[in-house]
ChimeraX commands (.cxc) that place a marker at each C-alpha (Angstrom):
marker #1 position 21.93,-3.70,-5.45 radius 0.5
marker #1 position 18.12,-3.71,-5.85 radius 0.5
marker #1 position 17.65,-4.76,-2.25 radius 0.5
marker #1 position 19.28,-1.51,-1.08 radius 0.5
marker #1 position 16.55,0.55,-2.75 radius 0.5
marker #1 position 13.83,-1.64,-1.25 radius 0.5
marker #1 position 15.56,-1.53,2.16 radius 0.5
marker #1 position 15.89,2.27,2.23 radius 0.5
marker #1 position 12.39,2.89,0.88 radius 0.5
marker #1 position 10.86,0.32,3.22 radius 0.5
marker #1 position 12.60,1.82,6.22 radius 0.5
marker #1 position 11.39,5.32,5.36 radius 0.5
marker #1 position 7.84,4.07,4.70 radius 0.5
marker #1 position 7.79,2.17,7.99 radius 0.5
marker #1 position 9.10,5.21,9.84 radius 0.5
marker #1 position 6.35,7.38,8.37 radius 0.5
marker #1 position 3.77,4.73,9.33 radius 0.5
marker #1 position 5.10,4.79,12.89 radius 0.5
marker #1 position 5.00,8.61,13.03 radius 0.5
marker #1 position 1.44,8.69,11.72 radius 0.5
marker #1 position 0.50,6.18,14.42 radius 0.5
marker #1 position 2.07,8.38,17.08 radius 0.5
marker #1 position 0.06,11.32,15.79 radius 0.5
marker #1 position -3.22,9.48,16.35 radius 0.5
marker #1 position -2.18,7.61,19.49 radius 0.5
marker #1 position -4.10,9.77,21.93 radius 0.5
marker #1 position -7.41,9.86,20.04 radius 0.5
marker #1 position -10.46,7.82,20.97 radius 0.5
marker #1 position -11.68,7.55,17.39 radius 0.5
marker #1 position -13.56,4.39,16.50 radius 0.5
marker #1 position -12.06,4.32,13.00 radius 0.5
marker #1 position -8.37,3.35,12.97 radius 0.5
marker #1 position -7.35,6.70,11.49 radius 0.5
marker #1 position -3.61,6.05,11.42 radius 0.5
marker #1 position -4.05,2.96,9.24 radius 0.5
marker #1 position -6.60,4.76,7.08 radius 0.5
marker #1 position -4.28,7.75,6.55 radius 0.5
marker #1 position -1.25,5.52,5.90 radius 0.5
marker #1 position -3.22,3.51,3.33 radius 0.5
marker #1 position -4.44,6.66,1.58 radius 0.5
marker #1 position -0.95,8.20,1.47 radius 0.5
marker #1 position 0.55,4.97,0.13 radius 0.5
marker #1 position -2.12,4.67,-2.57 radius 0.5
marker #1 position -1.70,8.34,-3.49 radius 0.5
marker #1 position 2.08,8.02,-3.81 radius 0.5
marker #1 position 1.78,4.70,-5.67 radius 0.5
marker #1 position -0.67,6.11,-8.21 radius 0.5
marker #1 position 1.21,9.40,-8.64 radius 0.5
marker #1 position 4.53,7.63,-9.27 radius 0.5
marker #1 position 2.91,5.34,-11.83 radius 0.5
marker #1 position 1.17,8.28,-13.50 radius 0.5
marker #1 position 4.35,10.34,-13.64 radius 0.5
marker #1 position 6.34,7.43,-15.04 radius 0.5
marker #1 position 3.71,6.77,-17.71 radius 0.5
marker #1 position 3.18,10.42,-18.65 radius 0.5
marker #1 position 6.93,11.07,-18.89 radius 0.5
marker #1 position 7.53,7.68,-20.51 radius 0.5
marker #1 position 10.14,6.92,-17.87 radius 0.5
marker #1 position 10.74,3.44,-16.54 radius 0.5
marker #1 position 13.28,3.68,-13.77 radius 0.5
marker #1 position 13.42,0.33,-12.00 radius 0.5
marker #1 position 15.45,1.75,-9.10 radius 0.5
marker #1 position 12.85,4.47,-8.49 radius 0.5
marker #1 position 10.07,1.87,-8.64 radius 0.5
marker #1 position 11.90,-0.30,-6.13 radius 0.5
marker #1 position 12.57,2.66,-3.82 radius 0.5
marker #1 position 9.12,4.27,-3.92 radius 0.5
marker #1 position 6.63,1.56,-4.86 radius 0.5
marker #1 position 8.05,-1.65,-3.45 radius 0.5
marker #1 position 10.01,-0.09,-0.60 radius 0.5
marker #1 position 8.34,3.11,0.60 radius 0.5
marker #1 position 4.73,2.23,-0.20 radius 0.5
marker #1 position 5.32,-1.36,0.90 radius 0.5
marker #1 position 6.73,-0.17,4.23 radius 0.5
marker #1 position 3.94,2.33,4.65 radius 0.5
marker #1 position 1.15,-0.02,3.59 radius 0.5
marker #1 position 0.65,-3.13,1.51 radius 0.5
marker #1 position -2.84,-1.82,0.87 radius 0.5
marker #1 position -1.42,0.27,-1.96 radius 0.5
marker #1 position -0.38,-2.89,-3.82 radius 0.5
marker #1 position -3.67,-4.58,-3.03 radius 0.5
marker #1 position -5.60,-1.53,-4.27 radius 0.5
marker #1 position -3.57,-1.25,-7.48 radius 0.5
marker #1 position -3.76,-4.95,-8.30 radius 0.5
marker #1 position -7.53,-4.93,-7.71 radius 0.5
marker #1 position -7.85,-1.81,-9.88 radius 0.5
marker #1 position -5.96,-3.58,-12.68 radius 0.5
marker #1 position -8.34,-6.54,-12.45 radius 0.5
marker #1 position -11.32,-4.20,-12.85 radius 0.5
marker #1 position -9.56,-2.37,-15.69 radius 0.5
marker #1 position -8.96,-5.70,-17.47 radius 0.5
marker #1 position -12.72,-6.44,-17.26 radius 0.5
marker #1 position -12.15,-9.08,-14.62 radius 0.5
marker #1 position -14.70,-7.68,-12.16 radius 0.5
marker #1 position -15.59,-11.06,-10.68 radius 0.5
marker #1 position -11.94,-11.85,-9.90 radius 0.5
marker #1 position -11.45,-8.32,-8.53 radius 0.5
marker #1 position -14.40,-8.74,-6.19 radius 0.5
marker #1 position -13.15,-12.17,-5.15 radius 0.5
marker #1 position -9.74,-10.62,-4.50 radius 0.5
marker #1 position -11.36,-8.04,-2.22 radius 0.5
marker #1 position -13.50,-10.60,-0.42 radius 0.5
marker #1 position -10.77,-13.21,0.01 radius 0.5
marker #1 position -8.10,-10.76,1.13 radius 0.5
marker #1 position -10.39,-9.07,3.60 radius 0.5
marker #1 position -12.25,-12.06,4.99 radius 0.5
marker #1 position -9.28,-14.44,5.21 radius 0.5
marker #1 position -7.06,-11.86,6.88 radius 0.5
marker #1 position -9.82,-11.09,9.37 radius 0.5
marker #1 position -10.30,-14.82,9.93 radius 0.5
marker #1 position -6.61,-15.26,10.69 radius 0.5
marker #1 position -6.82,-12.53,13.31 radius 0.5
marker #1 position -9.96,-14.11,14.74 radius 0.5
marker #1 position -8.37,-17.56,14.95 radius 0.5
marker #1 position -5.18,-16.33,16.62 radius 0.5
marker #1 position -6.72,-13.63,18.83 radius 0.5
marker link #1:1,2 radius 0.2
marker link #1:2,3 radius 0.2
marker link #1:3,4 radius 0.2
marker link #1:4,5 radius 0.2
marker link #1:5,6 radius 0.2
marker link #1:6,7 radius 0.2
marker link #1:7,8 radius 0.2
marker link #1:8,9 radius 0.2
marker link #1:9,10 radius 0.2
marker link #1:10,11 radius 0.2
marker link #1:11,12 radius 0.2
marker link #1:12,13 radius 0.2
marker link #1:13,14 radius 0.2
marker link #1:14,15 radius 0.2
marker link #1:15,16 radius 0.2
marker link #1:16,17 radius 0.2
marker link #1:17,18 radius 0.2
marker link #1:18,19 radius 0.2
marker link #1:19,20 radius 0.2
marker link #1:20,21 radius 0.2
marker link #1:21,22 radius 0.2
marker link #1:22,23 radius 0.2
marker link #1:23,24 radius 0.2
marker link #1:24,25 radius 0.2
marker link #1:25,26 radius 0.2
marker link #1:26,27 radius 0.2
marker link #1:27,28 radius 0.2
marker link #1:28,29 radius 0.2
marker link #1:29,30 radius 0.2
marker link #1:30,31 radius 0.2
marker link #1:31,32 radius 0.2
marker link #1:32,33 radius 0.2
marker link #1:33,34 radius 0.2
marker link #1:34,35 radius 0.2
marker link #1:35,36 radius 0.2
marker link #1:36,37 radius 0.2
marker link #1:37,38 radius 0.2
marker link #1:38,39 radius 0.2
marker link #1:39,40 radius 0.2
marker link #1:40,41 radius 0.2
marker link #1:41,42 radius 0.2
marker link #1:42,43 radius 0.2
marker link #1:43,44 radius 0.2
marker link #1:44,45 radius 0.2
marker link #1:45,46 radius 0.2
marker link #1:46,47 radius 0.2
marker link #1:47,48 radius 0.2
marker link #1:48,49 radius 0.2
marker link #1:49,50 radius 0.2
marker link #1:50,51 radius 0.2
marker link #1:51,52 radius 0.2
marker link #1:52,53 radius 0.2
marker link #1:53,54 radius 0.2
marker link #1:54,55 radius 0.2
marker link #1:55,56 radius 0.2
marker link #1:56,57 radius 0.2
marker link #1:57,58 radius 0.2
marker link #1:58,59 radius 0.2
marker link #1:59,60 radius 0.2
marker link #1:60,61 radius 0.2
marker link #1:61,62 radius 0.2
marker link #1:62,63 radius 0.2
marker link #1:63,64 radius 0.2
marker link #1:64,65 radius 0.2
marker link #1:65,66 radius 0.2
marker link #1:66,67 radius 0.2
marker link #1:67,68 radius 0.2
marker link #1:68,69 radius 0.2
marker link #1:69,70 radius 0.2
marker link #1:70,71 radius 0.2
marker link #1:71,72 radius 0.2
marker link #1:72,73 radius 0.2
marker link #1:73,74 radius 0.2
marker link #1:74,75 radius 0.2
marker link #1:75,76 radius 0.2
marker link #1:76,77 radius 0.2
marker link #1:77,78 radius 0.2
marker link #1:78,79 radius 0.2
marker link #1:79,80 radius 0.2
marker link #1:80,81 radius 0.2
marker link #1:81,82 radius 0.2
marker link #1:82,83 radius 0.2
marker link #1:83,84 radius 0.2
marker link #1:84,85 radius 0.2
marker link #1:85,86 radius 0.2
marker link #1:86,87 radius 0.2
marker link #1:87,88 radius 0.2
marker link #1:88,89 radius 0.2
marker link #1:89,90 radius 0.2
marker link #1:90,91 radius 0.2
marker link #1:91,92 radius 0.2
marker link #1:92,93 radius 0.2
marker link #1:93,94 radius 0.2
marker link #1:94,95 radius 0.2
marker link #1:95,96 radius 0.2
marker link #1:96,97 radius 0.2
marker link #1:97,98 radius 0.2
marker link #1:98,99 radius 0.2
marker link #1:99,100 radius 0.2
marker link #1:100,101 radius 0.2
marker link #1:101,102 radius 0.2
marker link #1:102,103 radius 0.2
marker link #1:103,104 radius 0.2
marker link #1:104,105 radius 0.2
marker link #1:105,106 radius 0.2
marker link #1:106,107 radius 0.2
marker link #1:107,108 radius 0.2
marker link #1:108,109 radius 0.2
marker link #1:109,110 radius 0.2
marker link #1:110,111 radius 0.2
marker link #1:111,112 radius 0.2
marker link #1:112,113 radius 0.2
marker link #1:113,114 radius 0.2
marker link #1:114,115 radius 0.2
marker link #1:115,116 radius 0.2
view
């Protein structure tokens, strides 16, 4: 049954990502604003859901699957990357956090460069 929550959330997140892209389709901006906005929204939702769950002492695995894994995952995997990197910094693992940033960014860019 868990996959249904991920499926629904992911579909809604992907749809929002698509709609945001349509909204910025006709701009000549040098910064990829649609990706930037999608990443910010996903990180905002991800952090707010975690904060609400912690402050209310609620652990609802279905809600986590729907909103965090599904919706934020469909909208942007950057939210997970940002949160996991934040946790590394919070756990005083700054070097690993920086390596996480560098490896994720540089290797993903390298893959695009290789297969351009």
